[in-house]
N, C-alpha and C positions, 0 to 999 in steps of 0.2 A: 210502294216499295216493300219488299218482303222482309221478314225477320231474319236475323243472323243466327239466333239460337233456337233450339227446339223448345226450350222452356225457360222463361225469365227466372223463376224461382230456383231451378236447378243450376242455372248458370251463375246466379248470385251466390249460392252456397259453395260452388266451386271456387269462385273469386275470393270468398272470405274464409276458405278452408284453413289456411295457414295463419290464423289469428287466434287470440286468446278468449274472446267472448264465447259463452255457451252457444251451441248451435241454435237453440230455440230463439235466442235474441236475433240472430241473423235471419231466421225464417220469418219472424214477425216484422222485422224491419223491412224485408223485401215485400211482404204482403201489404204492409202499410204504404209503401212507395207505389205499388201498382194501384191501390185504391185511390191514392192522391192523383195519379195520372188520369184515372177514369173520370174524375171530377163529377159533375152532375150531367154528364153527356150520355151515360149508359144506365139502363134501368131494367128491371123486370116487372111485369104486371102480376100482382098477386091479389086476387079478389078485386076489391074496389080501390086498391091503392097501388102506388108505384114504390118499389124498393130500390134504393140507390146503394152502391157498394162502399160508401164512406165508412170509416172505422175509427174508433178511439182505442189505441194500443198503448199500454204503459208497462215499461220494463221495471221490475222490482229486484233489488239486490243490495247487499251491504255496500256502503260507500267505498269506492276504490278497489273493491275485491273482484267484482264480476265483469268489469270492463264495459259497463253500460254505455259510457261516453264513446268508447272506441267503436262499438257496434253502430251507434247512431251517427258517428262522424263519417264512417264509410258510406252509409246510406245517403247522408246529406250531400256528399261530393257528387254522387251519381245524379241525385235529384237536381242539383244546381246546374250540372253540366248538360242535363236534358232540357233545361229552361223552365222548370216548374218553379213558380213563385212560392217562397216560404216566408211566413211572417216571423218577425222577431219575437223572442220569448219574453222580453221585458217590455210589455206594452200594457196600457190601461184598457179597460173595457171599451171606453169611447174611441180610443185610437184603433183598436181592432175592428170595431164595427165600421169605422170610417174607411179603413183599409179594405174591408170586404165590399163596401159600397163602391169603392173606386176600382175594384177588380172585376166589375161586371163585364161579361163577355157574351157573345152570341154564336150560334151555330145552326145549321140547317139539319133538322132531325130527319135522317133518311127513312125512318119508319113512318113518318107522318107527312113529310114535305114542309113542315112548318118551321119558322125561325123561332128559336127558343133562347131566352136569356138566363144567365146564371151568375151567381157570385160565389165562386169556389175558392177556398183558402186552405192552405196546409200549414200546420204548426208543428215544428220539431223542437222540443224543449228538453235539453239534456238535464235540466233540474226543474222538475214540475212545480216546485214551490215558488220559483221565480215567476212562472207563467200564471199560475192560479192564485197566487197571493195567499194570505192567511185567513181562512174561513170566509172567503168572499161568496156568500150565498147567492147574491144577485147574479154574479158572473157564472156560477155553477148552474143556475137556472137557465141562463142564456145558452150555455153549452148543451144542456139537456134538450132544449128546444131545437137547436141546430142539427142535432143528430138525425132527426127525422126528415131533414131536407125539405122544409116547407117551401111552398111556391111563393108565398109572401110572408115576410116576417117584419112586424112593426116594432119600433122602439122610440124612445124619447131621449133627446140630448139636452144638456143644460143650455147650450147656446142656440141650437137650431130648431128646438121644438120637436114635433113628431116627424118621423121619417120611416122608411121601410127598405128592406132588402128584397130583391127579386131573385128567386131561384137559389136559396141558401144551400151550400154544401161545405161542410167543415170536416177536415181530417186532422186527427191529432196523433202524434207519436211522441210520447214523453218517457221520462225515466226519473226514478227517485228511490231512496231507501225506505224500507217498510216503516221504520220508526218516524220518518218525516211525515207520513200520512196523518199522524195524529194532529199535527199543527196545520196541515194543508186543508183537511176535510173536517167540517163541523160534524158532530156526532149524528145529526139528523140526516146528513147526506150519505152516510155509510149504509149500503144495502138498499138505498132508495133509487130514484130515477136516474141520477147521474152515474153512480158506480155500476148500476145494472147494465149500462151501455158500454162499459169499459172491459176490454180483454186484458187481464193482468198476466204478465209473463214473469213468473217468479223463479229465480235461481239463487243459489247460495255460494257458489264458487265458480271459478273460471272453467271454461270448456277444455282449454289446453294451456300448458305452460311453455311459452316460446321466448327464450332469452333474447334473441335478436331477430327482428322482423325486417324482411326486405321484399320489395316488389319486383317480380320477375317480368321479363318481356312478355311471357305468355299471359300473365295477370293483367298487364296493361292492355293487351289486345282484347282480353275478356271484358275488361271495363269498358272499352270502346264499343264492344258489341252490346253490352248492357245498356249503355246510354242510347245507342241507336234504337234498340228494341223498345226502350221506354218512350222514346219519341214516337214510335209507331203506335204504342198504346194510347198516347195522347190524342191520336187521330180517331180513335174509336168513338162511335156515336150511335144512338138508337136503342131499340128494344132488344134485350137479350132473352132468349127462350130456353127453357129446360127441355131437353129431348125426352121422349116418353119413358125410356128406361130410368133416367135420372129422376123424373118426377115420381114414378112409382116407388123407387127406392127411398126417396125423401118422404113420401106419404107413409110408407111402412115404418120407417124410423120414427117419424113424428108420432104416429099412433102408439108405438111401443113406448116412447119416452113419456107420453101423457099418462099411459096406464101405470107406469112405474111411479111417476110422481103422485098419482092419486093414491098409491099404496104407501106413500111416504118415502120412496126410494129416490132421493134427490141426486142429481149428478154431482153436486157439491153439498156435503152435509151441513156445513156452517150456515145457520139461518140468515146470516148477513148476505148470503149469496142467493137468497130466494128470488129476488128481483132478476138477477142474472139468469137463473134457471128458467124463469118464465119467459125471458127474452132470448133464450138460447137458440131457438129455431130461426129467429131473425139473423143472429150471428152466422148460423150455418148457411143461410141463403146468400148473405152478403159475401161470405168466404167462397162459396161455390162460383159466384160471378167473378171474383178475383182470380180464382184458379183457372177459369176459362180464359180470361184475358192474359194470364201468364203464359199460356202455350200458343195462342193464336188470336187472330181478329175474327174468328168464325161467328162470334155472337151467339154461341150455343153452349149451354151447360150440359156436359156429358155425364154419364154415370161415374167415370173416373174423376171428373172435377168434384162431384158431390162427395165421393169417397175420400178424396184428398182433403177436402175442407173439413169433414168430420174427423178425420185422423189427426189433423193439426190441433183441433180443440181437445180431443181426447188425450193428446200427449201432454198438454200443459195444465189441464184442469185439476189433476191430483195435487199440484203445488199451489193452486190459486188461494186456498183457504189460509195460507201463510201470509197473505197480503195484509189482513187485519188482525193478525195473531195477537199483537200487543195492545189492541184498542178495545176498551171495554170499561165498565163502571167498577168492576172488582178492584180492590185496592192494590193487589199484587198481580194484576193481569199481565202487565208488560214483563215483569221478572219471571212469571210462570211460563210465558211463551218462550223466553230466551232459554230457560232451563230445559224445556222440552226439546228445543233445538239442539242443545248440547248433548242431551241423552240420546237423541236420534243419531247423532254423529258418533258418539263414543260407546253407546250401548250400556255403559256402566260408569258411575262417577261417585266419588266420596262426598258426603255431605259437607265435610270441612273444606273441600276444594270449591264447592259451590258458594259457601259463605265467604271465602276469600275473593272469589270473582265478583260477587254481588253485594259486598258489605255496604256499599253506598246506597243500595236500594232495599236490602232485606236484612233484618237482624234474626236472631235465633227463634224468636217467637213467630216472626213472619215466615221463616223457613218451615216451622211446624205446620202452619196453615197451608203452605204450598204443598208440603208432603202429603197432608191429608187429602187435599184436592186431587193430586195425581193418583193416590191410592184409590180414592172413590171413583175416579175415572177409569180405573183398571189399566192404567198406563205403566205403572212401575211396581216392582217388588222391593220391599225394604229388607235388607240383610245386615247382619253384624259381622264385620271382619274380626275373627277371634284373636288374630295375632296382634292387631293394633287397637282392638276394642273400639272400632270406628263404624259409624253407620254408612252403608253403601246403598245407592239406588241403582237398580237394574231395570232397563226397559223390557217390558213384557213382549 
């Protein structure tokens, strides 16, 4: 059966156009949904290994302000209507492993003619802290292992002893506020194996302001087409290949990226994203596969697919560093990050106004320290308002 839409992602963006969440949230919800539908049935051969299109995507934004839950709720409706199994977000490690073991399925790989087994699972968590718990290092280690879609994954349970999963494939779409990450992630997890595998989509305000939202007949028809096409994506299986133009473009980009990083020109300057930068090429390859599946069942990654994948990352990477802005060992790291955010929004702010906003966290001596840090970073200019004899900070 053929597709109803020329491209799933473009159709999804049209369907969600009259909603308040930022466009980037809708883009990455749609990409995550496609990745979840592909499961462990589609792959590319890259050297001695197979790469599967599963992804970990986390929407970041202030609680209640950016409509993270709205964006995820729309995606979840389409996922459930298409018949994709979604795990509950309030589960223990053991319950999730058991659910994955029970989800085992098989298919005939058209590229090899062999029957293959896999345990594919999709988690959609509108509050990531509920799913991950508080500093659960063992669970984070499991998720890190699952990202690479191991053929066999062994584990131990309290009751059943040793067991294993065959053909692991885990997709995660989560959401949280940046300040919650401090309680969710232990310090040693930041910048390491787990967070390097996550694509953080950071926004600070709504995409649109819509007082009253209504679903039109056209939107209902579009939703039906999206569900239909997602069910077609569910049927895809086998090896996906890069066409020659796409492979050459990827190789040229990869070599250029490596040369820049050797010179210290990182895609994201924050050292806590060094692991992500090293894994960036893998993210691009996975995204290129998803882009191919978005437009057709051709099982071919075209030059346009690669360019769209890279463009999606380039669009969100400038905001990624804000993910861990308030996390650090410095005494006033969190307050400093919030003050930088206010300065970026207002461009100029009085010292007295900042003290009123943050009196619970920072006193006058603390503000002196933050002021010196921002000046030394060459982020602000300190001026005196002669009319009121007040200190004013201006963003450079």
